[in-house]
C-alpha positions in Angstrom: -54.6 73.8 -81.1 -56.3 70.9 -83.0 -56.5 67.6 -81.2 -57.1 64.0 -82.2 -60.9 64.5 -82.1 -60.7 67.3 -84.7 -58.5 65.2 -87.0 -61.0 62.3 -86.7 -64.0 64.5 -87.5 -62.3 66.1 -90.6 -61.1 62.7 -91.9 -64.5 61.0 -91.2 -63.0 58.2 -89.1 -62.8 57.2 -85.5 -60.2 58.5 -83.0 -58.8 55.0 -82.7 -58.2 54.9 -86.4 -56.4 58.3 -86.3 -54.2 57.0 -83.4 -53.3 53.8 -85.4 -52.3 55.8 -88.5 -50.2 58.5 -86.7 -48.4 55.8 -84.7 -47.3 54.1 -87.8 -49.3 50.9 -87.3 -51.6 51.1 -90.4 -50.2 48.1 -92.2 -50.2 46.0 -89.0 -53.9 46.9 -88.4 -54.8 46.6 -92.1 -56.0 50.2 -92.4 -56.9 50.9 -96.1 -54.6 53.2 -98.1 -57.5 55.6 -98.8 -58.2 55.9 -95.1 -54.6 56.5 -94.3 -54.4 59.3 -96.8 -57.6 61.0 -95.4 -56.1 60.9 -91.9 -52.7 62.3 -93.0 -54.4 65.0 -95.1 -56.4 66.0 -92.1 -53.3 66.1 -89.9 -51.7 68.4 -92.5 -54.6 70.7 -92.8 -55.1 71.1 -89.1 -51.4 71.3 -88.4 -51.9 68.6 -85.7 -48.9 68.1 -83.5 -48.3 64.7 -82.0 -47.8 64.9 -78.2 -44.5 63.0 -78.0 -44.3 63.3 -74.2 -47.7 61.8 -73.7 -46.9 59.1 -76.2 -43.7 58.1 -74.3 -45.6 57.9 -71.0 -48.0 55.4 -72.5 -45.1 53.0 -72.9 -44.2 52.3 -69.2 -42.3 49.1 -69.6 -40.3 49.5 -72.8 -39.0 53.1 -72.8 -38.9 55.8 -70.1 -38.3 59.5 -70.3 -36.0 61.1 -67.7 -35.9 64.8 -67.0 -32.6 66.3 -66.0 -32.9 69.8 -64.4 -29.6 71.7 -64.8 -28.8 75.3 -64.0 -27.9 77.9 -66.5 -24.8 79.3 -64.7 -21.1 78.6 -64.4 -21.9 74.9 -64.0 -22.8 74.5 -67.6 -19.3 73.2 -68.2 -20.1 70.3 -65.8 -23.1 69.2 -67.8 -21.1 67.4 -70.4 -19.5 65.3 -67.7 -22.8 64.5 -66.0 -24.4 63.5 -69.3 -21.3 61.3 -70.1 -21.9 59.4 -66.9 -25.6 59.1 -67.5 -25.2 57.8 -71.1 -22.5 55.4 -70.1 -24.8 53.9 -67.4 -27.7 53.7 -69.9 -25.5 51.6 -72.2 -23.9 49.5 -69.5 -27.3 48.6 -68.0 -29.0 48.3 -71.4 -31.7 50.7 -70.3 -34.3 52.2 -72.7 -34.2 55.7 -71.4 -34.5 59.1 -73.1 -33.0 62.1 -71.3 -34.5 65.5 -71.7 -32.7 68.5 -70.3 -34.7 71.2 -68.5 -32.5 74.3 -68.0 -33.4 76.5 -65.1 -32.0 79.5 -63.2 -30.7 78.8 -59.8 -33.4 79.2 -57.0 -36.3 79.3 -59.5 -37.3 75.6 -59.4 -40.6 76.6 -57.8 -41.6 78.2 -61.1 -41.1 74.9 -63.1 -44.6 73.8 -63.9 -43.4 70.4 -65.0 -42.4 69.6 -61.4 -45.8 70.7 -59.9 -48.3 69.5 -62.5 -48.8 66.1 -64.1 -45.3 65.3 -65.3 -44.4 64.7 -69.0 -41.7 62.3 -67.9 -41.3 59.1 -65.8 -38.6 60.3 -63.4 -36.4 63.3 -62.7 -32.8 64.0 -61.8 -32.4 67.5 -60.1 -28.9 69.0 -60.1 -27.4 72.1 -58.6 -30.4 73.1 -56.4 -29.8 76.4 -54.6 -31.1 77.3 -51.1 -34.5 78.5 -52.3 -34.8 75.5 -54.5 -34.2 73.2 -51.6 -36.9 74.9 -49.5 -39.3 74.3 -52.4 -38.2 70.7 -52.9 -38.4 69.9 -49.2 -42.2 70.3 -49.4 -42.6 68.8 -52.9 -44.8 65.7 -53.3 -43.6 64.6 -56.7 -45.8 62.5 -59.0 -42.8 60.6 -60.3 -39.5 59.3 -58.7 -36.9 62.1 -58.1 -33.2 61.9 -57.3 -31.1 64.9 -56.1 -27.6 65.3 -57.4 -25.1 66.4 -54.7 -27.8 67.7 -52.3 -29.6 66.1 -49.3 -33.2 66.4 -48.3 -35.3 64.2 -45.9 -38.0 63.6 -48.5 -36.0 62.9 -51.6 -33.4 60.3 -52.6 -29.9 61.7 -53.3 -26.3 60.9 -54.4 -23.7 63.3 -52.9 -20.2 63.9 -51.8 -19.2 64.8 -48.3 -18.0 68.4 -48.6 -16.2 68.3 -45.2 -14.3 65.2 -46.6 -13.2 67.4 -49.5 -11.8 70.0 -47.1 -10.0 67.3 -45.1 -8.4 65.9 -48.2 -7.3 69.5 -49.1 -5.8 70.0 -45.7 -3.9 66.8 -45.9 -2.2 68.1 -49.0 -1.7 71.7 -47.8 -0.6 71.4 -44.2 3.0 72.4 -43.4 3.5 74.0 -46.8 3.9 77.6 -45.6 1.5 80.5 -46.2 -1.6 79.5 -48.2 -3.8 81.7 -50.4 -7.4 80.4 -50.4 -9.2 81.7 -53.5 -12.9 81.4 -52.8 -15.8 81.6 -55.3 -19.3 82.7 -54.4 -21.1 80.0 -52.4 -23.6 78.7 -54.9 -24.8 76.1 -52.3 -24.1 75.2 -48.7 -21.5 72.6 -49.6 -19.1 75.2 -50.9 -19.3 77.1 -47.6 -18.7 73.9 -45.7 -15.5 73.2 -47.7 -14.1 76.7 -47.0 -15.1 76.8 -43.4 -13.8 73.3 -42.6 -10.5 73.9 -44.4 -9.9 77.2 -42.5 -10.7 75.6 -39.2 -8.2 72.8 -39.8 -5.5 75.2 -40.9 -6.1 77.4 -37.8 -5.9 74.4 -35.6 -2.6 73.5 -37.2 -1.3 77.1 -36.7 -0.9 77.5 -40.4 -1.0 81.0 -42.0 -3.4 81.6 -44.7 -5.0 84.6 -46.5 -8.4 84.7 -48.3 -9.2 86.1 -51.7 -12.7 86.3 -53.2 -13.4 86.0 -56.9 -16.6 87.3 -58.6 -17.4 84.0 -60.3 -16.1 80.6 -61.1 -14.3 81.6 -64.3 -10.8 81.6 -65.6 -10.9 85.4 -66.1 -11.6 85.9 -62.4 -8.7 83.7 -61.5 -6.4 85.7 -63.7 -7.6 89.0 -62.2 -7.2 87.8 -58.6 -3.7 86.5 -59.3 -2.5 90.1 -59.8 -3.3 90.8 -56.1 -1.5 87.8 -54.6 1.9 88.3 -53.0 3.8 85.5 -54.7 6.9 86.3 -52.6 5.3 85.4 -49.3 2.8 82.8 -50.5 3.8 79.1 -50.9 0.7 77.5 -52.3 -2.7 78.5 -53.8 -5.9 76.6 -53.2 -8.8 77.4 -55.5 -12.5 76.5 -55.5 -12.3 75.2 -59.1 -10.0 74.2 -61.8 -11.4 76.9 -64.0 -10.2 79.6 -61.6 -6.8 77.8 -61.4 -6.5 78.0 -65.2 -6.6 81.8 -65.0 -4.0 81.9 -62.2 -1.7 79.6 -64.1 -1.9 81.8 -67.2 -1.0 84.9 -65.0 2.0 83.0 -63.7 3.1 82.1 -67.2 2.9 85.7 -68.3 4.9 86.9 -65.3 7.5 84.2 -65.3 6.3 82.8 -62.0 7.3 79.1 -62.1 5.0 76.4 -60.9 5.6 74.5 -58.6 9.1 76.0 -57.9 7.8 79.5 -57.0 4.2 78.7 -56.2 2.2 75.5 -55.8 -1.4 75.1 -56.9 -4.2 72.8 -55.8 -7.8 73.1 -57.1 -11.2 71.4 -56.8 -11.6 69.5 -60.0 -15.2 70.2 -61.1 -14.7 71.5 -64.7 -13.5 69.6 -67.8 -11.0 67.6 -65.7 -9.5 65.7 -68.6 -7.8 69.0 -69.6 -6.0 69.3 -66.3 -3.7 66.5 -67.2 -2.4 68.3 -70.3 -1.8 71.8 -68.8 1.8 72.9 -68.4 2.4 72.0 -65.7 -0.4 69.6 -65.1 -2.8 70.6 -62.4 -3.3 68.7 -59.1 -6.9 68.4 -58.1 -9.4 67.0 -55.6 -11.8 65.8 -58.2 -15.6 65.7 -57.8 -16.4 62.4 -59.6 -19.3 63.8 -61.6 -19.5 61.0 -64.1 -19.7 58.4 -61.3 -22.3 60.4 -59.4 -24.4 60.8 -62.5 -24.3 57.0 -63.1 -25.3 56.4 -59.5 -28.2 58.9 -59.8 -29.5 57.0 -62.8 -29.2 53.6 -61.0 -31.0 55.0 -58.0 -33.8 56.3 -60.1 -34.1 53.0 -61.9 -34.4 51.2 -58.5 -37.1 53.7 -57.5 -39.2 52.6 -60.5 -39.4 49.2 -58.9 -39.4 50.3 -55.2 -40.1 53.9 -54.3 -38.3 53.9 -50.9 -35.9 56.8 -50.2 -32.2 56.1 -50.7 -28.9 57.9 -50.2 -25.4 57.2 -51.5 -22.2 59.0 -50.6 -19.5 59.1 -53.3 -15.9 59.8 -52.3 -13.8 62.6 -54.0 -10.6 61.6 -55.8 -7.2 63.1 -55.2 -5.2 63.4 -58.4 -1.6 64.6 -57.8 0.2 66.2 -60.7 3.0 68.6 -61.3 1.5 71.8 -59.9 2.0 70.5 -56.4 5.3 69.3 -54.9 5.2 65.7 -53.6 
């Protein structure tokens, strides 16, 4: 691939002149039109590609590039909420930041060269890290500031929710309601396991009957499928690992004339497109993961690290939103 040196040689000018022309500063630096045309013709002939990442990194005080590592799995629906929080914080704080999304498969962060070699960004937000990802990150010595979203490591800053607190909030809403069906999704990270384990412990200590059901994935289809196995005659309330699973269960109930909340109550973790939950029929009660707020805090924490690189942690509390799917 041709570089700036090759362009300069072909045009018969210095590398600094090429840099001035391709950065749009010819008029400011009084570069003759003839010279500009030679440079642009050489760029065209050599198919020279401007390294935009390197260009951004040479402007440390005016504009910064932020990398967002996000998994290519069921959490893709949460990305819109995270970006909404980031963009809102950029506007509110009047920050000159560009955000580049780096998709990755869960537990493959160690293969991301951009995290190991010289970075093409000023800072990074890493979301949804799996167990193997965390092992890799625990030994990482990043060349730029890094903030973890909803994960905790000793060597990196993080913004997170307390998963045991989520379970306690769920218990406060479910206790003394009769038999509970706990619909569990695969544990994509340790926090999901903590939620399920803590909730079951609290129910057992309260001598409350429950039955567990496992779905294959965090999707509405799986919720619909598992609903066909639930005994709605003996079950009082369903607790699900996500609002996406709850959507499938609610659709099954609609098709089979099972009335919510009269015949069955439903409570879900709100981690999908939560603005939809309000407009379901009936509306869905959730313990909402405040993704937008957490995203904004991640960005603020990263911004602080640019001035002072000390490690920071911040816990964000989940929100209870009671609606018509749960009797009050």
